[in-house]
C-alpha positions as protocol buffer text, in pm:
chain_id: "A"
residue {
  index: 1
  type: MET
  ca { x: -149 y: -101 z: 539 }
}
residue {
  index: 2
  type: TRP
  ca { x: -289 y: 199 z: 349 }
}
residue {
  index: 3
  type: SER
  ca { x: -84 y: 294 z: 46 }
}
residue {
  index: 4
  type: GLY
  ca { x: -113 y: 443 z: -297 }
}
residue {
  index: 5
  type: PRO
  ca { x: 33 y: 257 z: -595 }
}
residue {
  index: 6
  type: ARG
  ca { x: 410 y: 234 z: -656 }
}
residue {
  index: 7
  type: ASN
  ca { x: 483 y: 296 z: -286 }
}
residue {
  index: 8
  type: LEU
  ca { x: 687 y: -15 z: -200 }
}
residue {
  index: 9
  type: SER
  ca { x: 353 y: -167 z: -104 }
}
residue {
  index: 10
  type: THR
  ca { x: 420 y: -506 z: -265 }
}
residue {
  index: 11
  type: ALA
  ca { x: 766 y: -536 z: -113 }
}
residue {
  index: 12
  type: MET
  ca { x: 615 y: -460 z: 228 }
}
residue {
  index: 13
  type: MET
  ca { x: 353 y: -730 z: 172 }
}
residue {
  index: 14
  type: TYR
  ca { x: 629 y: -974 z: 82 }
}
residue {
  index: 15
  type: ALA
  ca { x: 815 y: -880 z: 399 }
}
residue {
  index: 16
  type: PHE
  ca { x: 516 y: -952 z: 620 }
}
residue {
  index: 17
  type: ALA
  ca { x: 442 y: -1272 z: 429 }
}
residue {
  index: 18
  type: GLN
  ca { x: 775 y: -1406 z: 558 }
}
residue {
  index: 19
  type: ARG
  ca { x: 659 y: -1378 z: 919 }
}
residue {
  index: 20
  type: SER
  ca { x: 571 y: -1708 z: 1082 }
}
residue {
  index: 21
  type: ASP
  ca { x: 253 y: -1560 z: 1234 }
}
residue {
  index: 22
  type: CYS
  ca { x: 115 y: -1365 z: 937 }
}
residue {
  index: 23
  type: ALA
  ca { x: -136 y: -1411 z: 655 }
}
residue {
  index: 24
  type: VAL
  ca { x: -142 y: -1151 z: 376 }
}
residue {
  index: 25
  type: TRP
  ca { x: -404 y: -1028 z: 127 }
}
residue {
  index: 26
  type: ASP
  ca { x: -313 y: -834 z: -187 }
}
residue {
  index: 27
  type: GLU
  ca { x: -543 y: -538 z: -266 }
}
residue {
  index: 28
  type: PRO
  ca { x: -872 y: -681 z: -139 }
}
residue {
  index: 29
  type: PHE
  ca { x: -1094 y: -412 z: -300 }
}
residue {
  index: 30
  type: TYR
  ca { x: -941 y: -405 z: -650 }
}
residue {
  index: 31
  type: ALA
  ca { x: -1217 y: -601 z: -824 }
}
residue {
  index: 32
  type: ALA
  ca { x: -1492 y: -417 z: -637 }
}
residue {
  index: 33
  type: TYR
  ca { x: -1329 y: -85 z: -729 }
}
residue {
  index: 34
  type: LEU
  ca { x: -1316 y: -171 z: -1100 }
}
residue {
  index: 35
  type: GLN
  ca { x: -1672 y: -304 z: -1093 }
}
residue {
  index: 36
  type: ALA
  ca { x: -1805 y: 14 z: -932 }
}
residue {
  index: 37
  type: THR
  ca { x: -1607 y: 266 z: -1137 }
}
residue {
  index: 38
  type: GLY
  ca { x: -1593 y: 97 z: -1477 }
}
residue {
  index: 39
  type: LEU
  ca { x: -1232 y: 211 z: -1511 }
}
residue {
  index: 40
  type: ASP
  ca { x: -1022 y: 47 z: -1782 }
}
residue {
  index: 41
  type: HIS
  ca { x: -714 y: -84 z: -1600 }
}
residue {
  index: 42
  type: PRO
  ca { x: -458 y: -330 z: -1734 }
}
residue {
  index: 43
  type: MET
  ca { x: -595 y: -687 z: -1698 }
}
residue {
  index: 44
  type: ARG
  ca { x: -938 y: -554 z: -1597 }
}
residue {
  index: 45
  type: ASP
  ca { x: -1133 y: -863 z: -1709 }
}
residue {
  index: 46
  type: ALA
  ca { x: -898 y: -1102 z: -1530 }
}
residue {
  index: 47
  type: ILE
  ca { x: -915 y: -895 z: -1210 }
}
residue {
  index: 48
  type: LEU
  ca { x: -1295 y: -891 z: -1216 }
}
residue {
  index: 49
  type: ALA
  ca { x: -1304 y: -1265 z: -1279 }
}
residue {
  index: 50
  type: ALA
  ca { x: -1065 y: -1349 z: -997 }
}
residue {
  index: 51
  type: GLY
  ca { x: -1165 y: -1104 z: -723 }
}
residue {
  index: 52
  type: MET
  ca { x: -1458 y: -1016 z: -498 }
}
residue {
  index: 53
  type: ARG
  ca { x: -1677 y: -758 z: -672 }
}
residue {
  index: 54
  type: ASP
  ca { x: -1908 y: -693 z: -375 }
}
residue {
  index: 55
  type: PRO
  ca { x: -1744 y: -445 z: -134 }
}
residue {
  index: 56
  type: GLU
  ca { x: -1954 y: -575 z: 157 }
}
residue {
  index: 57
  type: ALA
  ca { x: -1816 y: -925 z: 99 }
}
residue {
  index: 58
  type: VAL
  ca { x: -1464 y: -783 z: 101 }
}
residue {
  index: 59
  type: ILE
  ca { x: -1533 y: -605 z: 430 }
}
residue {
  index: 60
  type: ARG
  ca { x: -1665 y: -923 z: 589 }
}
residue {
  index: 61
  type: ALA
  ca { x: -1348 y: -1106 z: 488 }
}
residue {
  index: 62
  type: CYS
  ca { x: -1122 y: -823 z: 607 }
}
residue {
  index: 63
  type: THR
  ca { x: -1287 y: -819 z: 949 }
}
residue {
  index: 64
  type: GLY
  ca { x: -1344 y: -1194 z: 986 }
}
residue {
  index: 65
  type: PRO
  ca { x: -1115 y: -1468 z: 1111 }
}
residue {
  index: 66
  type: VAL
  ca { x: -747 y: -1448 z: 1015 }
}
residue {
  index: 67
  type: PRO
  ca { x: -680 y: -1701 z: 736 }
}
residue {
  index: 68
  type: ASN
  ca { x: -469 y: -2014 z: 774 }
}
residue {
  index: 69
  type: GLY
  ca { x: -477 y: -2014 z: 1153 }
}
residue {
  index: 70
  type: LYS
  ca { x: -241 y: -1716 z: 1176 }
}
residue {
  index: 71
  type: THR
  ca { x: -262 y: -1444 z: 1441 }
}
residue {
  index: 72
  type: VAL
  ca { x: -168 y: -1144 z: 1223 }
}
residue {
  index: 73
  type: PHE
  ca { x: -353 y: -1044 z: 904 }
}
residue {
  index: 74
  type: TYR
  ca { x: -161 y: -804 z: 678 }
}
residue {
  index: 75
  type: GLN
  ca { x: -399 y: -638 z: 433 }
}
residue {
  index: 76
  type: LYS
  ca { x: -237 y: -443 z: 150 }
}
residue {
  index: 77
  type: HIS
  ca { x: -499 y: -177 z: 75 }
}
residue {
  index: 78
  type: MET
  ca { x: -481 y: 79 z: -205 }
}
residue {
  index: 79
  type: THR
  ca { x: -633 y: 406 z: -87 }
}
residue {
  index: 80
  type: GLN
  ca { x: -771 y: 493 z: -432 }
}
residue {
  index: 81
  type: HIS
  ca { x: -991 y: 184 z: -410 }
}
residue {
  index: 82
  type: MET
  ca { x: -1191 y: 336 z: -121 }
}
residue {
  index: 83
  type: ILE
  ca { x: -1433 y: 529 z: -339 }
}
residue {
  index: 84
  type: PRO
  ca { x: -1745 y: 714 z: -219 }
}
residue {
  index: 85
  type: GLY
  ca { x: -2016 y: 461 z: -148 }
}
residue {
  index: 86
  type: PHE
  ca { x: -1780 y: 203 z: 1 }
}
residue {
  index: 87
  type: ASP
  ca { x: -1829 y: 183 z: 378 }
}
residue {
  index: 88
  type: ARG
  ca { x: -1523 y: 289 z: 577 }
}
residue {
  index: 89
  type: GLY
  ca { x: -1651 y: 228 z: 928 }
}
residue {
  index: 90
  type: TRP
  ca { x: -1500 y: -120 z: 936 }
}
residue {
  index: 91
  type: ILE
  ca { x: -1146 y: 18 z: 947 }
}
residue {
  index: 92
  type: ASP
  ca { x: -1205 y: 132 z: 1307 }
}
residue {
  index: 93
  type: GLY
  ca { x: -1155 y: -226 z: 1420 }
}
residue {
  index: 94
  type: LEU
  ca { x: -814 y: -262 z: 1252 }
}
residue {
  index: 95
  type: THR
  ca { x: -463 y: -143 z: 1327 }
}
residue {
  index: 96
  type: ASN
  ca { x: -404 y: 112 z: 1052 }
}
residue {
  index: 97
  type: VAL
  ca { x: -60 y: 202 z: 913 }
}
residue {
  index: 98
  type: PHE
  ca { x: 10 y: 450 z: 632 }
}
residue {
  index: 99
  type: LEU
  ca { x: 283 y: 387 z: 376 }
}
residue {
  index: 100
  type: ILE
  ca { x: 388 y: 700 z: 185 }
}
residue {
  index: 101
  type: ARG
  ca { x: 632 y: 796 z: -88 }
}
residue {
  index: 102
  type: ASP
  ca { x: 731 y: 1124 z: -248 }
}
residue {
  index: 103
  type: PRO
  ca { x: 482 y: 1206 z: -527 }
}
residue {
  index: 104
  type: ALA
  ca { x: 762 y: 1257 z: -781 }
}
residue {
  index: 105
  type: ARG
  ca { x: 873 y: 896 z: -736 }
}
residue {
  index: 106
  type: VAL
  ca { x: 517 y: 763 z: -741 }
}
residue {
  index: 107
  type: ILE
  ca { x: 427 y: 950 z: -1059 }
}
residue {
  index: 108
  type: ALA
  ca { x: 742 y: 843 z: -1244 }
}
residue {
  index: 109
  type: SER
  ca { x: 690 y: 478 z: -1149 }
}
residue {
  index: 110
  type: TYR
  ca { x: 316 y: 475 z: -1222 }
}
residue {
  index: 111
  type: ALA
  ca { x: 346 y: 654 z: -1556 }
}
residue {
  index: 112
  type: ALA
  ca { x: 591 y: 387 z: -1675 }
}
residue {
  index: 113
  type: LYS
  ca { x: 313 y: 127 z: -1638 }
}
residue {
  index: 114
  type: ARG
  ca { x: -4 y: 330 z: -1711 }
}
residue {
  index: 115
  type: GLU
  ca { x: 8 y: 664 z: -1888 }
}
residue {
  index: 116
  type: ASN
  ca { x: -116 y: 999 z: -1763 }
}
residue {
  index: 117
  type: PRO
  ca { x: -216 y: 921 z: -1405 }
}
residue {
  index: 118
  type: THR
  ca { x: -461 y: 1155 z: -1234 }
}
residue {
  index: 119
  type: LEU
  ca { x: -456 y: 1263 z: -871 }
}
residue {
  index: 120
  type: ASP
  ca { x: -723 y: 1004 z: -793 }
}
residue {
  index: 121
  type: ASP
  ca { x: -517 y: 731 z: -961 }
}
residue {
  index: 122
  type: ILE
  ca { x: -221 y: 779 z: -725 }
}
residue {
  index: 123
  type: GLY
  ca { x: -424 y: 786 z: -406 }
}
residue {
  index: 124
  type: PHE
  ca { x: -273 y: 1073 z: -206 }
}
residue {
  index: 125
  type: ARG
  ca { x: -601 y: 1257 z: -155 }
}
residue {
  index: 126
  type: GLN
  ca { x: -783 y: 943 z: -42 }
}
residue {
  index: 127
  type: GLN
  ca { x: -489 y: 843 z: 178 }
}
residue {
  index: 128
  type: ALA
  ca { x: -499 y: 1180 z: 355 }
}
residue {
  index: 129
  type: GLU
  ca { x: -875 y: 1145 z: 410 }
}
residue {
  index: 130
  type: LEU
  ca { x: -828 y: 805 z: 569 }
}
residue {
  index: 131
  type: PHE
  ca { x: -534 y: 932 z: 774 }
}
residue {
  index: 132
  type: ASP
  ca { x: -745 y: 1221 z: 907 }
}
residue {
  index: 133
  type: ALA
  ca { x: -1030 y: 986 z: 996 }
}
residue {
  index: 134
  type: VAL
  ca { x: -800 y: 755 z: 1192 }
}
residue {
  index: 135
  type: CYS
  ca { x: -639 y: 1054 z: 1368 }
}
residue {
  index: 136
  type: GLN
  ca { x: -981 y: 1182 z: 1469 }
}
residue {
  index: 137
  type: ARG
  ca { x: -1093 y: 844 z: 1597 }
}
residue {
  index: 138
  type: ASN
  ca { x: -774 y: 770 z: 1792 }
}
residue {
  index: 139
  type: GLY
  ca { x: -693 y: 1121 z: 1907 }
}
residue {
  index: 140
  type: THR
  ca { x: -338 y: 1069 z: 1777 }
}
residue {
  index: 141
  type: ALA
  ca { x: -164 y: 1000 z: 1449 }
}
residue {
  index: 142
  type: PRO
  ca { x: -134 y: 635 z: 1338 }
}
residue {
  index: 143
  type: PRO
  ca { x: 205 y: 494 z: 1236 }
}
residue {
  index: 144
  type: VAL
  ca { x: 338 y: 636 z: 909 }
}
residue {
  index: 145
  type: LEU
  ca { x: 633 y: 494 z: 712 }
}
residue {
  index: 146
  type: ASP
  ca { x: 806 y: 670 z: 424 }
}
residue {
  index: 147
  type: SER
  ca { x: 951 y: 445 z: 156 }
}
residue {
  index: 148
  type: VAL
  ca { x: 1276 y: 640 z: 153 }
}
residue {
  index: 149
  type: ASP
  ca { x: 1341 y: 532 z: 514 }
}
residue {
  index: 150
  type: ILE
  ca { x: 1259 y: 170 z: 436 }
}
residue {
  index: 151
  type: ARG
  ca { x: 1499 y: 165 z: 143 }
}
residue {
  index: 152
  type: ALA
  ca { x: 1770 y: 340 z: 347 }
}
residue {
  index: 153
  type: ASP
  ca { x: 1761 y: 88 z: 634 }
}
residue {
  index: 154
  type: PRO
  ca { x: 1495 y: -182 z: 603 }
}
residue {
  index: 155
  type: GLY
  ca { x: 1577 y: -351 z: 932 }
}
residue {
  index: 156
  type: ALA
  ca { x: 1555 y: -31 z: 1135 }
}
residue {
  index: 157
  type: ALA
  ca { x: 1236 y: 86 z: 962 }
}
residue {
  index: 158
  type: LEU
  ca { x: 1055 y: -245 z: 1001 }
}
residue {
  index: 159
  type: ALA
  ca { x: 1168 y: -281 z: 1361 }
}
residue {
  index: 160
  type: LEU
  ca { x: 1022 y: 64 z: 1434 }
}
residue {
  index: 161
  type: LEU
  ca { x: 695 y: -31 z: 1268 }
}
residue {
  index: 162
  type: CYS
  ca { x: 668 y: -362 z: 1450 }
}
residue {
  index: 163
  type: ASP
  ca { x: 729 y: -188 z: 1783 }
}
residue {
  index: 164
  type: ALA
  ca { x: 465 y: 74 z: 1702 }
}
residue {
  index: 165
  type: ILE
  ca { x: 198 y: -190 z: 1633 }
}
residue {
  index: 166
  type: GLY
  ca { x: 289 y: -435 z: 1908 }
}
residue {
  index: 167
  type: LEU
  ca { x: 470 y: -704 z: 1711 }
}
residue {
  index: 168
  type: ASP
  ca { x: 811 y: -856 z: 1757 }
}
residue {
  index: 169
  type: PHE
  ca { x: 1040 y: -783 z: 1465 }
}
residue {
  index: 170
  type: GLN
  ca { x: 1145 y: -1097 z: 1276 }
}
residue {
  index: 171
  type: GLU
  ca { x: 1467 y: -1098 z: 1071 }
}
residue {
  index: 172
  type: ALA
  ca { x: 1289 y: -1315 z: 814 }
}
residue {
  index: 173
  type: MET
  ca { x: 1101 y: -1002 z: 701 }
}
residue {
  index: 174
  type: LEU
  ca { x: 1410 y: -868 z: 526 }
}
residue {
  index: 175
  type: THR
  ca { x: 1437 y: -1133 z: 253 }
}
residue {
  index: 176
  type: TRP
  ca { x: 1203 y: -1342 z: 39 }
}
residue {
  index: 177
  type: PRO
  ca { x: 1236 y: -1588 z: -250 }
}
residue {
  index: 178
  type: ALA
  ca { x: 1252 y: -1447 z: -602 }
}
residue {
  index: 179
  type: GLY
  ca { x: 961 y: -1520 z: -831 }
}
residue {
  index: 180
  type: GLY
  ca { x: 665 y: -1367 z: -648 }
}
residue {
  index: 181
  type: ASN
  ca { x: 433 y: -1477 z: -371 }
}
residue {
  index: 182
  type: ALA
  ca { x: 137 y: -1712 z: -376 }
}
residue {
  index: 183
  type: ALA
  ca { x: -78 y: -1428 z: -241 }
}
residue {
  index: 184
  type: ASP
  ca { x: -9 y: -1202 z: -542 }
}
residue {
  index: 185
  type: GLY
  ca { x: -316 y: -1071 z: -718 }
}
residue {
  index: 186
  type: VAL
  ca { x: -374 y: -1172 z: -1079 }
}
residue {
  index: 187
  type: TRP
  ca { x: -258 y: -821 z: -1185 }
}
residue {
  index: 188
  type: ALA
  ca { x: 94 y: -901 z: -1064 }
}
residue {
  index: 189
  type: ALA
  ca { x: 198 y: -1006 z: -1414 }
}
residue {
  index: 190
  type: HIS
  ca { x: 159 y: -644 z: -1528 }
}
residue {
  index: 191
  type: TRP
  ca { x: 279 y: -452 z: -1222 }
}
residue {
  index: 192
  type: TYR
  ca { x: 519 y: -666 z: -1017 }
}
residue {
  index: 193
  type: GLY
  ca { x: 809 y: -741 z: -1250 }
}
residue {
  index: 194
  type: ALA
  ca { x: 1075 y: -569 z: -1041 }
}
residue {
  index: 195
  type: VAL
  ca { x: 964 y: -714 z: -709 }
}
residue {
  index: 196
  type: TRP
  ca { x: 935 y: -1062 z: -862 }
}
residue {
  index: 197
  type: ARG
  ca { x: 1305 y: -1036 z: -949 }
}
residue {
  index: 198
  type: SER
  ca { x: 1396 y: -916 z: -600 }
}
residue {
  index: 199
  type: THR
  ca { x: 1492 y: -1111 z: -290 }
}
residue {
  index: 200
  type: GLY
  ca { x: 1472 y: -815 z: -52 }
}
residue {
  index: 201
  type: PHE
  ca { x: 1430 y: -440 z: -40 }
}
residue {
  index: 202
  type: ALA
  ca { x: 1617 y: -242 z: -305 }
}
residue {
  index: 203
  type: ASP
  ca { x: 1910 y: -14 z: -229 }
}
residue {
  index: 204
  type: PRO
  ca { x: 1857 y: 344 z: -102 }
}
residue {
  index: 205
  type: GLU
  ca { x: 1675 y: 570 z: -344 }
}
residue {
  index: 206
  type: GLY
  ca { x: 1865 y: 823 z: -551 }
}
residue {
  index: 207
  type: PRO
  ca { x: 1773 y: 1181 z: -641 }
}
residue {
  index: 208
  type: LEU
  ca { x: 1410 y: 1263 z: -709 }
}
residue {
  index: 209
  type: PRO
  ca { x: 1309 y: 1213 z: -1072 }
}
residue {
  index: 210
  type: THR
  ca { x: 1201 y: 1505 z: -1286 }
}
residue {
  index: 211
  type: VAL
  ca { x: 824 y: 1529 z: -1318 }
}
residue {
  index: 212
  type: ALA
  ca { x: 698 y: 1569 z: -1675 }
}
residue {
  index: 213
  type: ASP
  ca { x: 533 y: 1903 z: -1745 }
}
residue {
  index: 214
  type: ALA
  ca { x: 205 y: 1729 z: -1825 }
}
residue {
  index: 215
  type: LEU
  ca { x: 200 y: 1575 z: -1477 }
}
residue {
  index: 216
  type: ARG
  ca { x: 323 y: 1875 z: -1278 }
}
residue {
  index: 217
  type: ASP
  ca { x: -30 y: 1970 z: -1170 }
}
residue {
  index: 218
  type: VAL
  ca { x: -88 y: 1617 z: -1035 }
}
residue {
  index: 219
  type: HIS
  ca { x: 241 y: 1631 z: -847 }
}
residue {
  index: 220
  type: ASP
  ca { x: 169 y: 1974 z: -698 }
}
residue {
  index: 221
  type: ALA
  ca { x: -178 y: 1866 z: -585 }
}
residue {
  index: 222
  type: ALA
  ca { x: -41 y: 1551 z: -419 }
}
residue {
  index: 223
  type: GLN
  ca { x: 250 y: 1718 z: -242 }
}
residue {
  index: 224
  type: PRO
  ca { x: 56 y: 1885 z: 47 }
}
residue {
  index: 225
  type: HIS
  ca { x: -111 y: 1553 z: 136 }
}
residue {
  index: 226
  type: TYR
  ca { x: 226 y: 1379 z: 136 }
}
residue {
  index: 227
  type: GLN
  ca { x: 393 y: 1647 z: 346 }
}
residue {
  index: 228
  type: ARG
  ca { x: 117 y: 1643 z: 607 }
}
residue {
  index: 229
  type: MET
  ca { x: 153 y: 1268 z: 661 }
}
residue {
  index: 230
  type: LEU
  ca { x: 533 y: 1286 z: 638 }
}
residue {
  index: 231
  type: ALA
  ca { x: 534 y: 1509 z: 947 }
}
residue {
  index: 232
  type: HIS
  ca { x: 418 y: 1204 z: 1148 }
}
residue {
  index: 233
  type: ALA
  ca { x: 655 y: 946 z: 995 }
}
residue {
  index: 234
  type: LEU
  ca { x: 848 y: 701 z: 1210 }
}
residue {
  index: 235
  type: ARG
  ca { x: 1211 y: 795 z: 1155 }
}
residue {
  index: 236
  type: PRO
  ca { x: 1501 y: 559 z: 1229 }
}
residue {
  index: 237
  type: ALA
  ca { x: 1777 y: 724 z: 1432 }
}
């Protein structure tokens, strides 16, 4: 699952974690990304201490046996983590899905946790690059889900996704226990407060938030990438 931050990505991981056949992994490349870029993110030291810093080791784990004897391996990948120098050829062997959200919502949510996000922070450019690469390899667009459709009707949206990737939909995907998941990354304490309090997907989204003037350029640069992927989104009837 290729997503930028604040895209419903954790809730989607929680949904798949409820499947009887599925193992999940939360942001496999986060530590390697921080190690390579030197960026100062919240809880940086703890993330580096807990995660795999070698991107090649992460790739081997992503493409190796599915953990815990499961048959499905849900990997919650952040597109901004796939920086130049990290091999991308390994994704050809995976089933790739793209989770998108309107840039105005992403920027408002991200800025509440980390000030002044850049275009690279929110991942739309990198997501579009990965989307184009998968399209070129497959000769057709991969499955795309927009968060607004998930929030509007989680059951219909997840059933569409499962059908698109050859899985049976399981009703268990629609709810989870409050308090987080054992697979959460160490950074969850900073970022996952709302989803920790949840027991399922939130209600339908309201009007788009107003983008601050200082972040309007970031929004406007992200919007064409979002719109191009949105044209291929799975849409519930």
